[in-house]
RODO-2510 file (C-alpha; in nm, 4 decimals, decimal comma):
residues 135
     n   res          X          Y          Z
     1     m    -0,0207     3,0261     7,8897
     2     s     0,2062     2,8778     7,6455
     3     l     0,0541     2,7168     7,2599
     4     c     0,0857     2,2959     7,5034
     5     s    -0,1028     2,4255     7,7841
     6     s    -0,4476     2,5144     7,5990
     7     t    -0,4371     2,2849     7,3630
     8     i    -0,4209     1,9378     7,6282
     9     r    -0,6550     1,6722     7,5808
    10     l    -0,7471     1,3719     7,7417
    11     d    -0,6092     1,1244     7,4593
    12     h    -0,2839     1,3012     7,4159
    13     l    -0,0855     1,3763     7,7774
    14     l     0,1374     1,7312     7,6413
    15     v     0,3967     1,8902     7,8749
    16     a     0,5326     2,2554     7,7777
    17     d     0,9013     2,2133     7,7077
    18     g     1,0029     2,5804     7,8737
    19     i     0,9822     2,9343     7,8490
    20     g     1,1170     3,1337     7,6019
    21     a     1,1663     3,0887     7,2084
    22     a     0,8272     2,8990     6,9808
    23     p     0,6957     2,6294     7,2212
    24     t     0,6988     2,2881     7,1717
    25     c     0,5229     2,0096     7,3113
    26     e     0,6803     1,6484     7,4673
    27     l     0,3616     1,3564     7,3575
    28     r     0,3742     1,0972     7,6017
    29     d     0,5970     0,8677     7,3936
    30     g     0,9267     1,1273     7,4157
    31     l     0,8582     1,2579     7,0125
    32     e     0,9005     1,6264     7,0265
    33     k     0,6677     1,8031     6,7344
    34     p     0,5298     2,1295     6,7596
    35     p     0,1777     2,1705     6,8132
    36     e    -0,0356     2,2777     6,4450
    37     l    -0,3458     2,1745     6,3896
    38     g    -0,4961     1,9004     6,3184
    39     s    -0,1264     1,7083     6,3794
    40     g    -0,3100     1,4980     6,6877
    41     t    -0,1010     1,7103     6,9410
    42     g    -0,2871     2,0527     6,8994
    43     f    -0,6798     2,1046     6,9097
    44     d    -0,8134     1,8790     6,5951
    45     a    -1,1654     1,9402     6,5180
    46     a    -1,2609     1,5418     6,4026
    47     r    -1,1933     1,4688     6,7978
    48     p    -1,4451     1,5758     7,1100
    49     l    -1,2751     1,8131     7,3254
    50     v    -1,3037     1,6604     7,7347
    51     r    -1,5900     1,9817     7,6871
    52     d    -1,8046     1,7916     7,4479
    53     i    -1,7823     1,4942     7,7107
    54     p    -2,1285     1,3921     7,9236
    55     m    -2,1553     1,4470     8,2727
    56     r    -2,3795     1,1908     8,4966
    57     v    -2,6010     1,3306     8,8220
    58     r    -2,7744     1,2495     9,0185
    59     v    -3,1225     1,3502     9,0899
    60     r    -3,4042     1,1866     9,3776
    61     l    -3,6885     1,1921     9,4256
    62     f    -3,9557     1,2610     9,7263
    63     a    -4,3257     1,2601     9,8087
    64     s    -4,5747     1,1911     9,4789
    65     l    -4,2599     1,2245     9,2576
    66     r    -4,1223     0,9098     9,3837
    67     e    -4,4399     0,7469     9,4098
    68     a    -4,5218     0,8933     9,0598
    69     a    -4,1289     0,7453     8,9112
    70     g    -4,1955     0,4209     9,1003
    71     a    -3,8001     0,5258     9,2181
    72     p    -3,5907     0,7578     9,5089
    73     a    -3,3186     0,8135     9,2771
    74     a    -3,2568     0,8287     8,9107
    75     e    -2,8672     0,9059     8,7336
    76     l    -2,9036     1,0755     8,4594
    77     v    -2,6422     1,1420     8,1753
    78     l    -2,6272     1,5219     8,0267
    79     r    -2,4301     1,7428     7,8212
    80     p    -2,1768     1,9304     7,9430
    81     g    -2,2979     2,2300     8,0744
    82     a    -2,6987     2,1467     8,1278
    83     r    -2,8999     2,2875     8,3705
    84     v    -3,1913     2,2517     8,6598
    85     e    -3,4457     2,2886     8,3526
    86     d    -3,3040     2,0098     8,1039
    87     a    -3,2416     1,7793     8,4498
    88     w    -3,6092     1,7773     8,4805
    89     r    -3,6742     1,7118     8,0832
    90     a    -3,4931     1,3996     8,0618
    91     l    -3,6390     1,3198     8,3845
    92     v    -3,9246     1,3376     8,2593
    93     e    -3,8570     1,1213     7,9010
    94     r    -3,8427     0,8429     8,1766
    95     h    -4,1299     0,8885     8,3599
    96     p    -4,4020     1,0559     8,1347
    97     a    -4,6606     1,0930     8,4894
    98     l    -4,4088     1,3633     8,5942
    99     a    -4,5168     1,6182     8,3199
   100     a    -4,7577     1,8093     8,4660
   101     r    -4,6201     1,8565     8,8023
   102     r    -4,3280     2,1139     8,6882
   103     p    -4,5368     2,4085     8,7614
   104     s    -4,5243     2,3339     9,1289
   105     l    -4,1945     2,2344     9,1895
   106     a    -3,8949     2,3454     9,3688
   107     a    -3,4883     2,2627     9,2772
   108     a    -3,2226     2,2022     9,4702
   109     v    -2,8309     2,1209     9,4018
   110     n    -2,7018     1,9730     9,6081
   111     r    -2,8523     2,0538     9,8839
   112     g    -2,8997     2,4081     9,8120
   113     y    -3,2789     2,5714     9,6063
   114     a    -3,1327     2,6483     9,2629
   115     a    -3,3530     2,8140     9,0104
   116     f    -3,4265     2,6174     8,6836
   117     d    -3,1398     2,7623     8,5459
   118     a    -2,8793     2,6887     8,7650
   119     v    -2,5929     2,5545     8,5586
   120     l    -2,4788     2,1397     8,6230
   121     g    -2,1392     2,0432     8,7187
   122     e    -2,0341     1,6380     8,7390
   123     g    -2,1544     1,4493     8,9963
   124     d    -2,4240     1,7081     9,1361
   125     e    -2,6902     1,5880     9,2692
   126     v    -3,0038     1,7458     9,1551
   127     a    -3,3559     1,6607     9,3976
   128     f    -3,7428     1,7606     9,2728
   129     i    -3,9834     1,9028     9,5528
   130     p    -4,3176     1,9027     9,5751
   131     p    -4,5353     2,1907     9,7861
   132     v    -4,5769     2,0373    10,0692
   133     s    -4,8685     2,0628    10,3423
   134     g    -4,9888     1,9759    10,6339
   135     g    -4,9071     2,1143    11,0026
***
């Protein structure tokens, strides 16, 4: 992998110009520059990387959780690499009445049961499920 392909950023579309000698990159506007640190065509610590862009997840609530929150669902904006537990904490910040219910909950991600340490991705659907009773 060339240096160009490893430094692609959302604000600059870089294209490797071939195989062989030192890689150069071509900006969308056609100007060629070698990929140098801090040059704006490569890594620039002052600008956010793709991995720093917040992600959105949808949370669904059922039964008593829905009643306590007053809504069946919520959309959360979380940091990349967030886990189900982080989604729960963000939800509790909005709806403090939910906090005490954590020990008895089950969680699901994209309709499959998941642990609270499961990593979430952009667009995931998280469901928090209280215990059910009845017969």
